[in-house]
Residue, then its C-alpha position, 0 to 999 in steps of 0.5 A: m500500500t504505497r502512498g504515491n506522491q500524496r505525501e509530497v503534494a501535501r507537504e508542498k501545499n502546507l509550505k505554501k499555506l505557511a508562507q502565505a500566513k507569514k506575509p505581513k497584513e495591512s499596516g495600521a496606517s494604510l488600514a486607517k487610510r482605506k477606512e477613511a476613503d471608504a467612509e468618504a465614499l459612503r458619505a458622498k453616496q448618501k449625500k447624492k441619494e438624499e439630494d435625489k430624494a429632495a429633488g423629488g426622486a425623479a432619478a430613482a423612479g426611472k430604475 
C-alpha cells in the first residue's frame, strides 16, 4: 500500500499555506487610510441619494 506522491503534494501545499500566513497584513496606517476613503465614499453616496430624494426622486423612479 504505497502512498504515491500524496505525501509530497501535501507537504508542498502546507509550505505554501505557511508562507502565505507569514506575509505581513495591512499596516495600521494604510488600514486607517482605506477606512477613511471608504467612509468618504459612503458619505458622498448618501449625500447624492438624499439630494435625489429632495429633488423629488425623479432619478430613482426611472430604475
